[in-house]
C-alpha positions as CSV (number, residue, x, y, z in Angstrom):
1,X,89.2,67.8,67.5
2,X,91.9,65.1,67.5
3,X,94.6,67.8,67.5
4,X,92.8,69.5,70.3
5,X,92.6,66.2,72.5
6,X,96.3,65.5,71.9
7,X,97.3,68.9,73.1
8,X,95.2,68.4,76.2
9,X,96.9,65.1,76.9
10,X,100.2,66.7,76.5
11,X,99.5,69.6,78.7
12,X,98.1,67.2,81.3
13,X,101.2,64.9,81.1
14,X,103.3,68.0,82.1
15,X,100.8,69.4,84.8
16,X,100.3,72.5,82.8
17,X,96.5,71.9,82.9
18,X,95.8,74.7,80.5
19,X,93.0,73.7,78.2
20,X,92.0,75.0,74.8
21,X,88.4,76.5,74.6
22,X,85.9,74.3,73.1
23,X,83.3,76.8,73.2
24,X,83.1,80.6,73.0
25,X,84.5,82.4,76.1
26,X,81.3,83.9,77.0
27,X,79.3,80.5,77.0
28,X,77.8,79.2,80.0
29,X,79.4,76.2,81.4
30,X,79.3,74.6,84.7
31,X,82.8,75.0,86.4
32,X,84.3,71.7,88.0
33,X,85.0,71.6,91.7
34,X,88.4,71.0,93.2
35,X,89.0,69.2,96.5
36,X,91.5,71.8,97.7
37,X,89.5,75.1,96.5
38,X,86.9,76.2,99.1
39,X,84.4,79.0,98.6
40,X,86.0,80.7,101.5
41,X,89.4,81.0,99.6
42,X,90.3,84.5,98.3
43,X,91.0,83.0,94.9
44,X,87.8,81.0,94.7
45,X,85.9,83.1,92.1
46,X,88.9,83.6,89.9
47,X,89.7,79.8,89.8
48,X,86.1,79.0,89.0
49,X,85.7,81.7,86.3
50,X,88.8,80.6,84.6
51,X,88.1,76.8,84.7
52,X,84.6,77.5,83.8
53,X,85.8,79.2,80.5
54,X,88.4,76.1,80.1
55,X,91.4,78.5,80.5
56,X,92.6,76.6,83.7
57,X,91.9,73.2,84.6
58,X,92.9,70.8,87.4
59,X,95.0,67.6,88.0
60,X,93.7,64.2,87.4
61,X,93.5,63.6,91.1
62,X,90.9,66.3,91.4
63,X,93.0,69.0,92.8
64,X,93.7,72.4,91.6
65,X,96.9,72.9,93.3
66,X,96.6,76.6,94.1
67,X,100.0,77.0,95.6
68,X,101.8,75.2,93.0
69,X,104.4,77.4,91.0
70,X,103.7,78.3,87.4
71,X,106.4,78.2,84.7
72,X,107.4,80.7,82.2
73,X,106.0,78.3,79.5
74,X,102.7,77.7,81.3
75,X,102.2,81.5,81.7
76,X,103.0,82.2,78.0
77,X,100.6,79.4,77.0
78,X,97.6,81.1,78.6
79,X,98.6,84.6,77.6
80,X,98.9,83.7,74.0
81,X,95.8,81.8,73.8
82,X,93.9,84.7,75.2
83,X,95.3,87.5,73.1
84,X,97.5,86.0,70.5
85,X,95.8,82.8,69.3
86,X,96.3,83.4,65.4
87,X,100.2,83.6,66.0
88,X,100.5,80.4,67.7
89,X,102.1,77.7,65.5
90,X,102.8,74.1,66.6
91,X,106.2,73.4,68.2
92,X,108.6,71.5,65.9
93,X,109.9,68.0,66.7
94,X,112.6,68.4,69.4
95,X,111.2,71.6,70.5
96,X,110.0,72.5,74.0
97,X,106.1,72.2,74.2
98,X,105.5,75.8,74.9
99,X,108.0,76.9,72.1
100,X,105.2,77.7,69.9
101,X,103.6,79.8,72.6
102,X,107.0,81.6,73.1
103,X,107.3,82.6,69.6
104,X,103.7,83.9,69.5
105,X,104.5,86.1,72.7
106,X,107.4,87.4,70.9
107,X,105.7,88.1,67.7
108,X,102.8,89.8,69.4
109,X,105.0,92.0,71.8
110,X,104.0,90.3,75.0
111,X,107.8,89.7,75.7
112,X,111.2,90.4,74.1
113,X,113.5,87.8,73.1
114,X,116.2,90.0,74.6
115,X,114.7,89.6,78.0
116,X,113.4,86.0,77.7
117,X,115.1,83.0,76.3
118,X,113.1,80.2,74.5
119,X,115.2,77.5,75.8
120,X,113.8,74.5,77.6
121,X,115.3,75.6,80.8
122,X,113.9,79.3,80.7
123,X,110.4,77.9,79.8
124,X,110.4,75.3,82.6
125,X,111.7,77.8,85.2
126,X,109.2,79.6,87.7
127,X,108.1,82.7,86.2
128,X,109.0,85.5,88.8
129,X,106.5,87.9,89.9
130,X,108.2,91.2,88.3
131,X,108.2,89.4,85.1
132,X,104.6,88.5,85.4
133,X,103.8,92.1,85.9
134,X,105.6,93.1,82.7
135,X,103.7,90.5,80.5
136,X,100.3,91.5,82.1
137,X,101.0,95.1,81.1
138,X,101.6,94.0,77.6
139,X,98.6,91.7,77.6
140,X,96.4,94.8,78.6
141,X,98.1,97.0,75.8
142,X,97.3,94.1,73.4
143,X,93.5,94.4,74.5
144,X,93.6,98.0,73.8
145,X,94.3,99.5,77.3
146,X,96.1,102.6,77.8
147,X,97.7,102.2,81.4
148,X,98.8,105.3,83.1
149,X,100.8,105.5,86.4
150,X,99.2,107.2,89.4
151,X,101.5,109.5,91.2
152,X,102.5,108.1,94.5
153,X,101.6,104.6,93.7
154,X,104.8,103.4,94.6
155,X,104.2,104.1,98.3
156,X,101.9,101.2,98.2
157,X,104.9,98.9,97.5
158,X,107.1,98.6,100.5
159,X,109.9,96.7,98.8
160,X,109.8,98.9,95.6
161,X,113.6,99.2,95.6
162,X,114.2,95.6,95.2
163,X,112.3,95.6,91.9
164,X,114.6,95.4,88.7
165,X,114.9,98.6,87.2
166,X,113.7,97.2,83.9
167,X,110.5,95.9,85.5
168,X,109.6,98.9,87.9
169,X,107.7,100.8,85.2
170,X,105.3,97.8,84.6
171,X,104.9,97.1,88.2
172,X,103.8,100.6,88.8
173,X,101.2,100.5,85.8
174,X,99.9,97.1,87.0
175,X,99.3,98.6,90.5
176,X,98.0,101.7,89.2
177,X,95.2,100.0,87.1
178,X,94.1,97.1,89.7
179,X,96.1,94.3,88.0
180,X,98.2,93.8,91.1
181,X,97.6,94.5,94.7
182,X,100.5,92.9,96.5
183,X,100.3,91.1,99.9
184,X,98.9,92.1,103.2
185,X,102.3,93.1,104.3
186,X,102.3,95.5,101.2
187,X,105.4,93.8,99.8
188,X,105.5,92.9,96.2
189,X,108.2,90.2,96.4
190,X,109.3,90.7,92.9
191,X,111.7,87.8,92.6
192,X,109.2,85.3,94.3
193,X,107.7,82.8,91.9
194,X,104.0,83.0,90.9
195,X,101.4,80.4,92.1
196,X,98.4,78.9,90.2
197,X,96.1,81.0,92.5
198,X,97.8,84.1,91.8
199,X,97.9,83.4,88.0
200,X,93.9,82.9,88.1
201,X,93.6,86.2,89.8
202,X,95.7,88.3,87.4
203,X,94.4,86.8,84.2
204,X,90.8,87.4,85.6
205,X,91.7,91.0,86.2
206,X,93.6,91.8,82.9
207,X,90.8,90.0,80.6
208,X,88.2,92.1,82.9
209,X,86.5,88.6,83.7
210,X,86.1,90.0,87.2
211,X,86.0,93.3,88.6
212,X,89.6,94.9,89.4
213,X,90.2,95.8,92.9
214,X,89.9,99.6,93.7
215,X,93.2,101.5,93.7
216,X,94.3,103.6,96.6
217,X,97.4,105.6,96.8
218,X,99.0,106.1,100.0
219,X,100.8,109.4,100.8
220,X,103.9,108.7,102.9
221,X,105.9,111.8,104.1
222,X,109.0,110.6,105.7
223,X,110.2,112.3,109.0
224,X,111.6,115.6,108.3
225,X,110.1,116.1,104.8
226,X,108.2,119.4,104.4
227,X,105.2,120.2,102.1
228,X,107.7,122.0,99.8
229,X,110.1,118.9,99.3
230,X,106.7,116.7,98.7
231,X,105.6,119.0,96.1
232,X,108.9,119.2,94.4
233,X,108.9,115.3,94.4
234,X,105.4,115.4,92.8
235,X,106.6,117.6,90.2
236,X,109.9,115.6,89.4
237,X,107.7,112.5,89.1
238,X,105.4,114.0,86.9
239,X,108.2,114.9,84.4
240,X,109.4,111.1,84.9
241,X,105.7,109.8,84.1
242,X,105.6,111.9,80.9
243,X,108.6,109.9,79.7
244,X,107.3,106.6,81.0
245,X,109.8,106.3,83.7
246,X,108.7,105.0,87.4
247,X,108.3,107.4,90.1
248,X,110.8,108.3,92.8
249,X,110.1,107.3,96.4
250,X,110.9,109.7,99.1
251,X,113.4,108.1,101.5
252,X,113.5,109.2,105.1
253,X,117.3,108.5,105.3
254,X,118.2,110.7,102.2
255,X,115.8,113.4,103.3
256,X,117.9,113.6,106.7
257,X,121.2,113.9,104.7
258,X,119.7,116.5,102.2
259,X,118.5,118.6,105.1
260,X,121.8,118.3,106.7
261,X,123.5,119.5,103.4
262,X,121.0,122.2,102.9
263,X,121.6,123.7,106.4
264,X,125.3,123.4,106.0
265,X,125.3,125.6,102.9
266,X,122.8,128.2,104.4
267,X,124.7,128.5,107.7
268,X,128.3,128.4,106.3
269,X,127.4,130.6,103.1
270,X,128.5,128.3,100.3
271,X,127.0,126.6,97.2
272,X,128.8,123.6,96.1
273,X,128.8,119.8,95.9
274,X,131.9,119.7,98.2
275,X,131.3,120.5,101.8
276,X,134.2,121.6,104.2
277,X,132.2,119.9,106.9
278,X,131.0,116.7,105.3
279,X,133.2,116.2,102.1
280,X,131.8,114.9,98.9
281,X,128.4,113.7,98.4
282,X,129.4,110.0,98.7
283,X,131.4,110.7,101.8
284,X,128.4,112.4,103.4
285,X,126.1,109.6,102.9
286,X,128.5,107.4,104.3
287,X,128.8,109.7,107.4
288,X,125.0,109.5,107.7
289,X,125.3,105.5,107.4
290,X,123.6,105.5,104.0
291,X,124.7,102.6,101.8
292,X,125.1,103.3,98.1
293,X,126.5,102.0,95.0
294,X,125.8,105.2,93.0
295,X,124.7,108.6,93.9
296,X,124.0,111.8,92.7
297,X,123.0,115.4,94.0
298,X,121.0,118.4,92.6
299,X,121.3,121.8,94.2
300,X,119.6,125.1,93.5
301,X,119.5,128.5,95.4
302,X,117.1,131.4,95.4
303,X,114.0,129.7,93.9
304,X,111.1,130.5,96.0
305,X,108.7,127.7,95.0
306,X,108.9,124.0,94.0
307,X,107.7,124.9,90.7
308,X,110.6,127.2,90.0
309,X,113.3,125.0,91.6
310,X,111.9,121.9,89.5
311,X,111.7,124.1,86.3
312,X,115.5,125.2,86.8
313,X,116.5,121.5,87.4
314,X,114.6,120.2,84.3
315,X,116.1,123.1,82.1
316,X,119.6,121.8,83.0
317,X,120.8,118.7,81.2
318,X,123.1,117.6,83.9
319,X,120.4,118.2,86.7
320,X,117.6,116.5,84.6
321,X,119.7,113.5,84.0
322,X,119.8,112.9,87.7
323,X,116.2,113.4,88.1
324,X,115.0,111.3,85.2
325,X,117.5,108.4,85.8
326,X,115.8,105.1,85.7
327,X,118.6,103.7,87.9
328,X,117.2,105.6,91.0
329,X,114.2,104.5,92.9
330,X,114.5,106.7,96.0
331,X,115.4,110.4,96.6
332,X,115.4,113.0,99.4
333,X,114.6,116.4,99.0
334,X,115.0,119.3,101.7
335,X,115.4,123.1,102.0
336,X,117.0,125.6,104.4
337,X,117.0,129.5,104.5
338,X,120.1,131.5,105.3
339,X,120.1,134.8,107.4
340,X,118.9,136.9,104.2
341,X,116.0,134.5,103.4
342,X,117.7,132.9,100.4
343,X,116.2,129.3,100.1
344,X,118.8,126.4,99.6
345,X,117.4,123.3,97.8
346,X,118.9,119.9,97.8
347,X,117.9,116.8,96.0
348,X,119.9,113.4,96.6
349,X,119.6,110.3,94.7
350,X,121.1,106.8,95.7
351,X,120.9,103.1,95.2
């Protein structure tokens, strides 16, 4: 008990306000009230649930600080106490207070030491929302969950392309399984810091303390996209999902360029990446005002269905490399027919 009290004093001193549980998680305890948490707040039930379980507490002045940022060390302290308590060892003299939690997180697979440093500077830095998603998914896995990715879930994330490539899969899985919902503007804001109110919500969801929100997949068909191109993208994304890769998003600008390229080949009777009219793939993208750092193009001709063309692309090492690359987050697919009825397929990728 003395060690527990000492831990509590240390945590309060650094405003972590994460407490060790003095009773079983399921025991009934009266949750404290906070002067800055009202019953009308969206996070009220989550804060009351975690405070009642002594997982999160308030500040000495009686406030909870729902908008205050949460550091990586604080987030790992909660995470490891919930799913890796047996692996937590006391931090040594001179170590950061959360270093023991950091080591437990690494040992239990919640984080990788290659992605997260255990320095005082790193542990005291605000945790980014995309890193939070990565850790949440690993907490769910530690609890025995198998998190699948819903096809098209990326349509619910307007700023999906701004998520780091190494975090896209985790964000998609978190959204697909109700761990994350994003804001009212449908942006995830991956680089933004995490608040204490958000921490209460996501830990309640991942531990199933409160019901997870219903997951709805929005179907977005950009201007110019056809049912055939949408179906082709679904098939490509299914192949990506099998490999644990995040889904591609159909981009209106890339659809426009892909359509122009398909029509150019159909009208002028050629089949090549280089166009006499538009030049190379990169030059064509620039002509249409599409900014890019890296681009690629898959072509096909003669296949009558999306299933046939995707089978052909997946059977080609070069084409499948483009379609399955985790570097790409958006694509554009289009078709055009020549005078003989041959179908030209174009899939563009760019970031």
